[in-house]
N, CA, C and O atoms as CSV, one atom per row, in Angstrom:
chain,resi,resn,atom,element,x,y,z
A,1,MET,N,N,14.097,15.870,40.853
A,1,MET,CA,C,14.285,15.260,39.557
A,1,MET,C,C,15.053,16.211,38.631
A,1,MET,O,O,15.986,15.805,37.938
A,2,ARG,N,N,14.643,17.473,38.635
A,2,ARG,CA,C,15.323,18.443,37.768
A,2,ARG,C,C,16.788,18.600,38.160
A,2,ARG,O,O,17.639,18.834,37.302
A,3,GLY,N,N,17.091,18.471,39.466
A,3,GLY,CA,C,18.476,18.544,39.924
A,3,GLY,C,C,19.309,17.407,39.368
A,3,GLY,O,O,20.456,17.611,38.967
A,4,ILE,N,N,18.738,16.207,39.340
A,4,ILE,CA,C,19.443,15.048,38.764
A,4,ILE,C,C,19.650,15.259,37.272
A,4,ILE,O,O,20.728,14.988,36.743
A,5,GLU,N,N,18.612,15.745,36.594
A,5,GLU,CA,C,18.734,16.019,35.155
A,5,GLU,C,C,19.844,17.029,34.892
A,5,GLU,O,O,20.643,16.853,33.973
A,6,SER,N,N,19.895,18.075,35.689
A,6,SER,CA,C,20.919,19.107,35.531
A,6,SER,C,C,22.311,18.531,35.760
A,6,SER,O,O,23.248,18.836,35.022
A,7,TYR,N,N,22.438,17.703,36.782
A,7,TYR,CA,C,23.724,17.064,37.078
A,7,TYR,C,C,24.184,16.186,35.906
A,7,TYR,O,O,25.344,16.245,35.496
A,8,VAL,N,N,23.279,15.386,35.380
A,8,VAL,CA,C,23.618,14.502,34.258
A,8,VAL,C,C,24.010,15.331,33.039
A,8,VAL,O,O,24.979,15.001,32.355
A,9,SER,N,N,23.279,16.393,32.764
A,9,SER,CA,C,23.594,17.258,31.619
A,9,SER,C,C,24.992,17.852,31.746
A,9,SER,O,O,25.765,17.861,30.788
A,10,ARG,N,N,25.308,18.350,32.945
A,10,ARG,CA,C,26.645,18.925,33.152
A,10,ARG,C,C,27.725,17.848,33.020
A,10,ARG,O,O,28.762,18.086,32.401
A,11,ALA,N,N,27.491,16.672,33.595
A,11,ALA,CA,C,28.486,15.593,33.557
A,11,ALA,C,C,28.723,15.099,32.131
A,11,ALA,O,O,29.844,14.744,31.766
A,12,GLY,N,N,27.657,15.079,31.329
A,12,GLY,CA,C,27.790,14.609,29.953
A,12,GLY,C,C,28.399,15.620,29.018
A,12,GLY,O,O,28.857,15.269,27.931
A,13,GLN,N,N,28.410,16.870,29.425
A,13,GLN,CA,C,28.983,17.953,28.644
A,13,GLN,C,C,28.420,18.009,27.222
A,13,GLN,O,O,29.146,18.271,26.263
A,14,VAL,N,N,27.129,17.761,27.105
A,14,VAL,CA,C,26.469,17.841,25.807
A,14,VAL,C,C,26.067,19.289,25.569
A,14,VAL,O,O,25.424,19.900,26.423
A,15,PRO,N,N,26.434,19.841,24.425
A,15,PRO,CA,C,26.049,21.232,24.129
A,15,PRO,C,C,24.531,21.414,24.191
A,15,PRO,O,O,23.768,20.501,23.875
A,16,GLU,N,N,24.119,22.585,24.595
A,16,GLU,CA,C,22.691,22.866,24.764
A,16,GLU,C,C,21.883,22.589,23.501
A,16,GLU,O,O,20.745,22.128,23.587
A,17,ASP,N,N,22.455,22.863,22.331
A,17,ASP,CA,C,21.720,22.637,21.086
A,17,ASP,C,C,21.611,21.159,20.724
A,17,ASP,O,O,21.023,20.818,19.698
A,18,ARG,N,N,22.166,20.283,21.548
A,18,ARG,CA,C,22.049,18.841,21.326
A,18,ARG,C,C,21.287,18.161,22.457
A,18,ARG,O,O,21.410,16.954,22.665
A,19,ARG,N,N,20.498,18.952,23.185
A,19,ARG,CA,C,19.653,18.425,24.251
A,19,ARG,C,C,18.201,18.509,23.790
A,19,ARG,O,O,17.725,19.566,23.376
A,20,PHE,N,N,17.518,17.390,23.868
A,20,PHE,CA,C,16.132,17.347,23.405
A,20,PHE,C,C,15.245,16.656,24.431
A,20,PHE,O,O,15.655,15.686,25.070
A,21,PHE,N,N,14.038,17.160,24.581
A,21,PHE,CA,C,12.999,16.497,25.352
A,21,PHE,C,C,11.819,16.335,24.411
A,21,PHE,O,O,11.246,17.317,23.939
A,22,PHE,N,N,11.462,15.086,24.142
A,22,PHE,CA,C,10.415,14.809,23.169
A,22,PHE,C,C,9.103,14.407,23.839
A,22,PHE,O,O,9.089,13.849,24.936
A,23,ALA,N,N,8.024,14.700,23.161
A,23,ALA,CA,C,6.680,14.323,23.613
A,23,ALA,C,C,6.527,12.795,23.546
A,23,ALA,O,O,7.326,12.124,22.892
A,24,PRO,N,N,5.517,12.248,24.209
A,24,PRO,CA,C,5.327,10.796,24.198
A,24,PRO,C,C,4.695,10.265,22.915
A,24,PRO,O,O,4.472,9.061,22.790
A,25,ILE,N,N,4.408,11.138,21.975
A,25,ILE,CA,C,3.853,10.694,20.691
A,25,ILE,C,C,4.749,11.157,19.556
A,25,ILE,O,O,5.566,12.064,19.710
A,26,MET,N,N,4.574,10.515,18.424
A,26,MET,CA,C,5.349,10.886,17.237
A,26,MET,C,C,4.556,10.483,16.004
A,26,MET,O,O,3.607,9.705,16.101
A,27,PRO,N,N,4.934,10.999,14.862
A,27,PRO,CA,C,4.268,10.560,13.635
A,27,PRO,C,C,4.500,9.056,13.430
A,27,PRO,O,O,5.614,8.565,13.616
A,28,GLN,N,N,3.464,8.347,13.055
A,28,GLN,CA,C,3.597,6.920,12.803
A,28,GLN,C,C,4.659,6.649,11.734
A,28,GLN,O,O,5.343,5.627,11.780
A,29,SER,N,N,4.792,7.556,10.783
A,29,SER,CA,C,5.786,7.393,9.725
A,29,SER,C,C,7.209,7.369,10.285
A,29,SER,O,O,8.072,6.679,9.743
A,30,THR,N,N,7.460,8.113,11.359
A,30,THR,CA,C,8.787,8.103,11.975
A,30,THR,C,C,9.080,6.736,12.578
A,30,THR,O,O,10.195,6.228,12.463
A,31,LEU,N,N,8.087,6.145,13.215
A,31,LEU,CA,C,8.250,4.808,13.772
A,31,LEU,C,C,8.563,3.796,12.668
A,31,LEU,O,O,9.432,2.938,12.827
A,32,VAL,N,N,7.859,3.905,11.568
A,32,VAL,CA,C,8.054,2.974,10.452
A,32,VAL,C,C,9.421,3.163,9.807
A,32,VAL,O,O,10.135,2.184,9.589
A,33,THR,N,N,9.802,4.402,9.498
A,33,THR,CA,C,11.063,4.637,8.793
A,33,THR,C,C,12.283,4.402,9.675
A,33,THR,O,O,13.391,4.236,9.166
A,34,SER,N,N,12.089,4.386,11.000
A,34,SER,CA,C,13.226,4.094,11.889
A,34,SER,C,C,13.643,2.633,11.798
A,34,SER,O,O,14.737,2.271,12.230
A,35,GLY,N,N,12.781,1.794,11.239
A,35,GLY,CA,C,13.092,0.369,11.139
A,35,GLY,C,C,12.830,-0.390,12.423
A,35,GLY,O,O,13.212,-1.554,12.542
A,36,TYR,N,N,12.187,0.250,13.386
A,36,TYR,CA,C,11.982,-0.356,14.698
A,36,TYR,C,C,10.829,-1.356,14.718
A,36,TYR,O,O,10.872,-2.319,15.483
A,37,VAL,N,N,9.817,-1.156,13.909
A,37,VAL,CA,C,8.628,-2.011,13.940
A,37,VAL,C,C,8.966,-3.490,13.745
A,37,VAL,O,O,8.506,-4.317,14.531
A,38,PRO,N,N,9.753,-3.854,12.726
A,38,PRO,CA,C,10.048,-5.284,12.567
A,38,PRO,C,C,10.946,-5.855,13.663
A,38,PRO,O,O,10.939,-7.063,13.901
A,39,LEU,N,N,11.716,-4.998,14.330
A,39,LEU,CA,C,12.634,-5.488,15.360
A,39,LEU,C,C,11.894,-5.923,16.620
A,39,LEU,O,O,12.158,-6.997,17.160
A,40,ILE,N,N,10.978,-5.096,17.082
A,40,ILE,CA,C,10.221,-5.408,18.298
A,40,ILE,C,C,8.760,-4.998,18.061
A,40,ILE,O,O,8.299,-4.002,18.619
A,41,PRO,N,N,8.041,-5.757,17.245
A,41,PRO,CA,C,6.690,-5.339,16.861
A,41,PRO,C,C,5.691,-5.277,18.012
A,41,PRO,O,O,4.730,-4.512,17.943
A,42,ARG,N,N,5.892,-6.050,19.053
A,42,ARG,CA,C,4.930,-6.060,20.163
A,42,ARG,C,C,5.091,-4.880,21.108
A,42,ARG,O,O,4.239,-4.668,21.970
A,43,SER,N,N,6.155,-4.112,20.970
A,43,SER,CA,C,6.395,-2.980,21.873
A,43,SER,C,C,5.742,-1.694,21.404
A,43,SER,O,O,5.702,-0.720,22.155
A,44,ASN,N,N,5.240,-1.666,20.204
A,44,ASN,CA,C,4.729,-0.429,19.627
A,44,ASN,C,C,3.281,-0.177,20.003
A,44,ASN,O,O,2.499,-1.108,20.193
A,45,GLY,N,N,2.941,1.089,20.107
A,45,GLY,CA,C,1.564,1.483,20.375
A,45,GLY,C,C,1.122,2.487,19.333
A,45,GLY,O,O,1.777,3.508,19.120
A,46,ILE,N,N,0.018,2.195,18.690
A,46,ILE,CA,C,-0.538,3.088,17.683
A,46,ILE,C,C,-1.804,3.704,18.267
A,46,ILE,O,O,-2.614,3.001,18.871
A,47,VAL,N,N,-1.978,4.990,18.094
A,47,VAL,CA,C,-3.121,5.697,18.657
A,47,VAL,C,C,-4.321,5.568,17.729
A,47,VAL,O,O,-4.217,5.759,16.518
A,48,SER,N,N,-5.458,5.240,18.325
A,48,SER,CA,C,-6.699,5.246,17.554
A,48,SER,C,C,-7.640,6.278,18.173
A,48,SER,O,O,-7.482,6.671,19.329
A,49,SER,N,N,-8.606,6.700,17.390
A,49,SER,CA,C,-9.487,7.767,17.845
A,49,SER,C,C,-10.848,7.637,17.173
A,49,SER,O,O,-10.970,7.071,16.087
A,50,PHE,N,N,-11.850,8.163,17.828
A,50,PHE,CA,C,-13.168,8.225,17.222
A,50,PHE,C,C,-13.179,9.364,16.211
A,50,PHE,O,O,-12.944,10.519,16.564
A,51,ALA,N,N,-13.448,9.037,14.979
A,51,ALA,CA,C,-13.472,10.049,13.927
A,51,ALA,C,C,-14.853,10.133,13.286
A,51,ALA,O,O,-15.022,10.702,12.208
A,52,GLY,N,N,-15.831,9.557,13.971
A,52,GLY,CA,C,-17.178,9.540,13.423
A,52,GLY,C,C,-17.887,10.873,13.541
A,52,GLY,O,O,-17.338,11.859,14.033
A,53,THR,N,N,-19.100,10.869,13.083
A,53,THR,CA,C,-19.937,12.067,13.109
A,53,THR,C,C,-20.785,12.078,14.384
A,53,THR,O,O,-20.811,11.098,15.129
A,54,ASP,N,N,-21.463,13.175,14.623
A,54,ASP,CA,C,-22.375,13.259,15.763
A,54,ASP,C,C,-23.462,12.182,15.668
A,54,ASP,O,O,-23.940,11.683,16.686
A,55,ARG,N,N,-23.835,11.841,14.474
A,55,ARG,CA,C,-24.861,10.816,14.254
A,55,ARG,C,C,-24.348,9.430,14.659
A,55,ARG,O,O,-25.135,8.579,15.074
A,56,GLU,N,N,-23.027,9.197,14.540
A,56,GLU,CA,C,-22.443,7.891,14.865
A,56,GLU,C,C,-22.046,7.757,16.340
A,56,GLU,O,O,-21.818,6.649,16.824
A,57,LEU,N,N,-21.966,8.868,17.040
A,57,LEU,CA,C,-21.538,8.859,18.437
A,57,LEU,C,C,-22.435,8.022,19.353
A,57,LEU,O,O,-21.904,7.315,20.209
A,58,PRO,N,N,-23.747,8.063,19.223
A,58,PRO,CA,C,-24.585,7.239,20.114
A,58,PRO,C,C,-24.267,5.737,20.046
A,58,PRO,O,O,-24.391,5.041,21.054
A,59,ALA,N,N,-23.867,5.238,18.901
A,59,ALA,CA,C,-23.514,3.815,18.782
A,59,ALA,C,C,-22.268,3.504,19.612
A,59,ALA,O,O,-22.205,2.465,20.267
A,60,LEU,N,N,-21.280,4.397,19.588
A,60,LEU,CA,C,-20.088,4.217,20.408
A,60,LEU,C,C,-20.475,4.225,21.885
A,60,LEU,O,O,-20.056,3.350,22.642
A,61,LEU,N,N,-21.271,5.209,22.295
A,61,LEU,CA,C,-21.670,5.331,23.694
A,61,LEU,C,C,-22.500,4.141,24.153
A,61,LEU,O,O,-22.367,3.693,25.292
A,62,ALA,N,N,-23.363,3.621,23.268
A,62,ALA,CA,C,-24.166,2.448,23.610
A,62,ALA,C,C,-23.268,1.224,23.820
A,62,ALA,O,O,-23.490,0.442,24.745
A,63,SER,N,N,-22.274,1.061,22.977
A,63,SER,CA,C,-21.322,-0.050,23.142
A,63,SER,C,C,-20.575,0.082,24.458
A,63,SER,O,O,-20.385,-0.904,25.170
A,64,LEU,N,N,-20.159,1.274,24.777
A,64,LEU,CA,C,-19.437,1.536,26.021
A,64,LEU,C,C,-20.322,1.223,27.229
A,64,LEU,O,O,-19.885,0.543,28.158
A,65,ASP,N,N,-21.558,1.713,27.218
A,65,ASP,CA,C,-22.492,1.476,28.325
A,65,ASP,C,C,-22.829,0.006,28.488
A,65,ASP,O,O,-23.046,-0.456,29.608
A,66,ALA,N,N,-22.876,-0.741,27.387
A,66,ALA,CA,C,-23.215,-2.168,27.428
A,66,ALA,C,C,-22.011,-3.041,27.788
A,66,ALA,O,O,-22.139,-4.259,27.910
A,67,GLY,N,N,-20.842,-2.418,27.957
A,67,GLY,CA,C,-19.642,-3.190,28.272
A,67,GLY,C,C,-19.095,-3.940,27.067
A,67,GLY,O,O,-18.328,-4.892,27.211
A,68,GLU,N,N,-19.492,-3.508,25.894
A,68,GLU,CA,C,-19.041,-4.139,24.652
A,68,GLU,C,C,-17.749,-3.489,24.174
A,68,GLU,O,O,-17.274,-2.519,24.764
A,69,ASP,N,N,-17.194,-4.028,23.112
A,69,ASP,CA,C,-15.959,-3.483,22.537
A,69,ASP,C,C,-16.281,-2.199,21.771
A,69,ASP,O,O,-16.649,-2.236,20.597
A,70,TRP,N,N,-16.136,-1.068,22.456
A,70,TRP,CA,C,-16.420,0.233,21.841
A,70,TRP,C,C,-15.341,0.654,20.852
A,70,TRP,O,O,-15.556,1.569,20.056
A,71,THR,N,N,-14.176,-0.007,20.892
A,71,THR,CA,C,-13.079,0.387,20.002
A,71,THR,C,C,-13.377,0.076,18.541
A,71,THR,O,O,-12.675,0.559,17.652
A,72,THR,N,N,-14.401,-0.719,18.283
A,72,THR,CA,C,-14.784,-0.971,16.887
A,72,THR,C,C,-15.288,0.300,16.221
A,72,THR,O,O,-15.421,0.353,14.999
A,73,HIS,N,N,-15.566,1.310,17.011
A,73,HIS,CA,C,-16.042,2.601,16.494
A,73,HIS,C,C,-14.894,3.599,16.309
A,73,HIS,O,O,-15.128,4.766,15.998
A,74,THR,N,N,-13.679,3.145,16.497
A,74,THR,CA,C,-12.510,4.017,16.331
A,74,THR,C,C,-11.690,3.557,15.136
A,74,THR,O,O,-11.895,2.464,14.608
A,75,SER,N,N,-10.773,4.396,14.722
A,75,SER,CA,C,-9.871,4.029,13.625
A,75,SER,C,C,-8.459,4.507,13.958
A,75,SER,O,O,-8.264,5.411,14.771
A,76,VAL,N,N,-7.502,3.889,13.321
A,76,VAL,CA,C,-6.097,4.203,13.558
A,76,VAL,C,C,-5.786,5.603,13.043
A,76,VAL,O,O,-6.240,5.997,11.969
A,77,THR,N,N,-5.008,6.347,13.818
A,77,THR,CA,C,-4.573,7.684,13.408
A,77,THR,C,C,-3.156,7.587,12.834
A,77,THR,O,O,-2.603,6.493,12.718
A,78,ASP,N,N,-2.586,8.709,12.486
A,78,ASP,CA,C,-1.209,8.716,11.979
A,78,ASP,C,C,-0.207,9.001,13.097
A,78,ASP,O,O,0.912,9.442,12.836
A,79,VAL,N,N,-0.619,8.745,14.357
A,79,VAL,CA,C,0.207,9.011,15.521
A,79,VAL,C,C,0.549,7.703,16.236
A,79,VAL,O,O,-0.287,6.809,16.367
A,80,ALA,N,N,1.799,7.616,16.694
A,80,ALA,CA,C,2.258,6.447,17.451
A,80,ALA,C,C,2.799,6.892,18.798
A,80,ALA,O,O,3.208,8.040,18.965
A,81,LEU,N,N,2.799,5.984,19.745
A,81,LEU,CA,C,3.409,6.249,21.045
A,81,LEU,C,C,4.888,5.921,20.940
A,81,LEU,O,O,5.259,4.891,20.376
A,82,CYS,N,N,5.727,6.778,21.474
A,82,CYS,CA,C,7.177,6.550,21.407
A,82,CYS,C,C,7.559,5.367,22.278
A,82,CYS,O,O,7.216,5.319,23.460
A,83,SER,N,N,8.264,4.421,21.695
A,83,SER,CA,C,8.739,3.277,22.471
A,83,SER,C,C,10.194,3.462,22.885
A,83,SER,O,O,10.716,2.692,23.691
A,84,ALA,N,N,10.846,4.475,22.339
A,84,ALA,CA,C,12.219,4.832,22.723
A,84,ALA,C,C,12.377,6.335,22.497
A,84,ALA,O,O,11.966,6.859,21.461
A,85,ALA,N,N,12.963,7.012,23.451
A,85,ALA,CA,C,13.065,8.473,23.385
A,85,ALA,C,C,13.829,8.960,22.156
A,85,ALA,O,O,13.584,10.065,21.674
A,86,CYS,N,N,14.743,8.150,21.652
A,86,CYS,CA,C,15.580,8.583,20.534
A,86,CYS,C,C,14.876,8.552,19.178
A,86,CYS,O,O,15.386,9.130,18.218
A,87,HIS,N,N,13.723,7.897,19.072
A,87,HIS,CA,C,13.068,7.781,17.761
A,87,HIS,C,C,12.764,9.122,17.115
A,87,HIS,O,O,12.894,9.265,15.899
A,88,ASN,N,N,12.365,10.099,17.902
A,88,ASN,CA,C,12.070,11.417,17.325
A,88,ASN,C,C,13.320,12.138,16.836
A,88,ASN,O,O,13.217,13.115,16.094
A,89,LEU,N,N,14.479,11.678,17.234
A,89,LEU,CA,C,15.729,12.289,16.781
A,89,LEU,C,C,16.149,11.757,15.407
A,89,LEU,O,O,16.817,12.460,14.649
A,90,TYR,N,N,15.764,10.530,15.089
A,90,TYR,CA,C,16.201,9.866,13.852
A,90,TYR,C,C,15.969,10.660,12.568
A,90,TYR,O,O,16.862,10.692,11.721
A,91,PRO,N,N,14.808,11.306,12.382
A,91,PRO,CA,C,14.594,12.028,11.124
A,91,PRO,C,C,15.650,13.100,10.846
A,91,PRO,O,O,15.872,13.458,9.689
A,92,ASN,N,N,16.299,13.615,11.887
A,92,ASN,CA,C,17.341,14.628,11.688
A,92,ASN,C,C,18.549,14.089,10.936
A,92,ASN,O,O,19.345,14.859,10.399
A,93,PHE,N,N,18.686,12.782,10.898
A,93,PHE,CA,C,19.869,12.169,10.281
A,93,PHE,C,C,19.520,11.283,9.090
A,93,PHE,O,O,20.346,10.486,8.644
A,94,ALA,N,N,18.324,11.418,8.585
A,94,ALA,CA,C,17.834,10.530,7.529
A,94,ALA,C,C,18.728,10.518,6.294
A,94,ALA,O,O,18.889,9.467,5.674
A,95,HIS,N,N,19.298,11.624,5.928
A,95,HIS,CA,C,20.088,11.696,4.701
A,95,HIS,C,C,21.526,12.107,4.990
A,95,HIS,O,O,22.172,12.763,4.173
A,96,GLN,N,N,22.018,11.715,6.160
A,96,GLN,CA,C,23.387,12.059,6.542
A,96,GLN,C,C,24.174,10.788,6.841
A,96,GLN,O,O,23.614,9.753,7.201
A,97,THR,N,N,25.456,10.896,6.686
A,97,THR,CA,C,26.352,9.829,7.104
A,97,THR,C,C,26.854,10.175,8.497
A,97,THR,O,O,27.382,11.262,8.728
A,98,ILE,N,N,26.682,9.245,9.411
A,98,ILE,CA,C,27.129,9.460,10.789
A,98,ILE,C,C,28.635,9.211,10.831
A,98,ILE,O,O,29.099,8.193,10.318
A,99,PRO,N,N,29.401,10.114,11.426
A,99,PRO,CA,C,30.852,9.913,11.493
A,99,PRO,C,C,31.193,8.655,12.300
A,99,PRO,O,O,30.429,8.235,13.169
A,100,ALA,N,N,32.331,8.074,12.003
A,100,ALA,CA,C,32.777,6.859,12.691
A,100,ALA,C,C,32.895,7.083,14.196
A,100,ALA,O,O,32.736,6.147,14.979
A,101,THR,N,N,33.169,8.302,14.593
A,101,THR,CA,C,33.286,8.616,16.027
A,101,THR,C,C,31.927,8.749,16.690
A,101,THR,O,O,31.844,8.860,17.913
A,102,GLY,N,N,30.856,8.740,15.898
A,102,GLY,CA,C,29.505,8.845,16.428
A,102,GLY,C,C,29.102,10.275,16.716
A,102,GLY,O,O,29.849,11.212,16.435
A,103,LEU,N,N,27.931,10.433,17.270
A,103,LEU,CA,C,27.393,11.735,17.649
A,103,LEU,C,C,26.863,11.629,19.069
A,103,LEU,O,O,26.388,10.570,19.479
A,104,LEU,N,N,26.942,12.707,19.812
A,104,LEU,CA,C,26.491,12.700,21.195
A,104,LEU,C,C,25.320,13.657,21.356
A,104,LEU,O,O,25.434,14.850,21.072
A,105,TYR,N,N,24.198,13.124,21.813
A,105,TYR,CA,C,23.000,13.905,22.086
A,105,TYR,C,C,22.459,13.499,23.451
A,105,TYR,O,O,22.633,12.365,23.897
A,106,GLU,N,N,21.813,14.431,24.087
A,106,GLU,CA,C,21.085,14.129,25.315
A,106,GLU,C,C,19.608,14.139,24.952
A,106,GLU,O,O,19.082,15.149,24.484
A,107,VAL,N,N,18.948,13.016,25.169
A,107,VAL,CA,C,17.552,12.881,24.768
A,107,VAL,C,C,16.729,12.368,25.944
A,107,VAL,O,O,17.095,11.399,26.609
A,108,GLN,N,N,15.608,13.046,26.181
A,108,GLN,CA,C,14.657,12.609,27.196
A,108,GLN,C,C,13.281,12.532,26.572
A,108,GLN,O,O,12.970,13.263,25.631
A,109,GLY,N,N,12.479,11.661,27.090
A,109,GLY,CA,C,11.107,11.574,26.628
A,109,GLY,C,C,10.334,10.559,27.440
A,109,GLY,O,O,10.910,9.685,28.089
A,110,VAL,N,N,9.035,10.687,27.393
A,110,VAL,CA,C,8.161,9.704,28.011
A,110,VAL,C,C,7.951,8.603,26.984
A,110,VAL,O,O,7.589,8.877,25.840
A,111,CYS,N,N,8.175,7.370,27.388
A,111,CYS,CA,C,8.090,6.248,26.453
A,111,CYS,C,C,7.010,5.256,26.865
A,111,CYS,O,O,6.671,5.126,28.042
A,112,PHE,N,N,6.491,4.573,25.884
A,112,PHE,CA,C,5.476,3.545,26.081
A,112,PHE,C,C,5.944,2.273,25.394
A,112,PHE,O,O,6.396,2.303,24.250
A,113,ARG,N,N,5.835,1.178,26.089
A,113,ARG,CA,C,6.102,-0.116,25.459
A,113,ARG,C,C,5.012,-1.084,25.884
A,113,ARG,O,O,4.730,-1.240,27.072
A,114,HIS,N,N,4.422,-1.713,24.927
A,114,HIS,CA,C,3.405,-2.720,25.198
A,114,HIS,C,C,4.135,-4.031,25.470
A,114,HIS,O,O,4.327,-4.854,24.576
A,115,GLU,N,N,4.533,-4.200,26.718
A,115,GLU,CA,C,5.307,-5.377,27.107
A,115,GLU,C,C,4.615,-6.090,28.257
A,115,GLU,O,O,3.931,-5.460,29.063
A,116,PRO,N,N,4.792,-7.396,28.331
A,116,PRO,CA,C,4.227,-8.111,29.478
A,116,PRO,C,C,4.940,-7.693,30.757
A,116,PRO,O,O,6.122,-7.350,30.735
A,117,SER,N,N,4.228,-7.723,31.848
A,117,SER,CA,C,4.832,-7.403,33.128
A,117,SER,C,C,4.615,-8.561,34.087
A,117,SER,O,O,3.666,-9.331,33.943
A,118,VAL,N,N,5.489,-8.674,35.050
A,118,VAL,CA,C,5.382,-9.727,36.045
A,118,VAL,C,C,4.295,-9.319,37.038
A,118,VAL,O,O,4.311,-8.212,37.577
A,119,ARG,N,N,3.361,-10.222,37.268
A,119,ARG,CA,C,2.289,-9.939,38.218
A,119,ARG,C,C,2.767,-10.223,39.636
A,119,ARG,O,O,3.520,-11.165,39.883
A,120,SER,N,N,2.319,-9.402,40.539
A,120,SER,CA,C,2.646,-9.589,41.947
A,120,SER,C,C,1.911,-10.807,42.469
A,120,SER,O,O,0.756,-11.040,42.111
A,121,ARG,N,N,2.569,-11.583,43.310
A,121,ARG,CA,C,1.940,-12.795,43.868
A,121,ARG,C,C,1.395,-12.549,45.263
A,121,ARG,O,O,1.086,-13.497,45.986
A,122,THR,N,N,1.274,-11.292,45.645
A,122,THR,CA,C,0.767,-11.009,46.994
A,122,THR,C,C,-0.714,-10.782,46.979
A,122,THR,O,O,-1.311,-10.531,48.026
């Protein structure tokens, strides 16, 4: 895999300072300000987490053990799952005018999209 990545990098001739590998998460604010949410709202994933106290933890565990919806004990965080590798690059250009010739960057990242998939009929 790394050999293919290296080959693509050399073929694209993108300067090293324009190569980025981003984590699979990003600030939720970046997702919102990119304008992507209204375009494909079903593809986004927002991270939730248990933020309760030690006293509240047994209720979560009891729901989990009973096969109930334990997620009612969680709340939304300020973190989103990246649905496109380029989203983390957008904040770098928030207050800039992109030249008519465009800009060239090499961007990699692990992405998540909440999309329907075709089920196997076997």
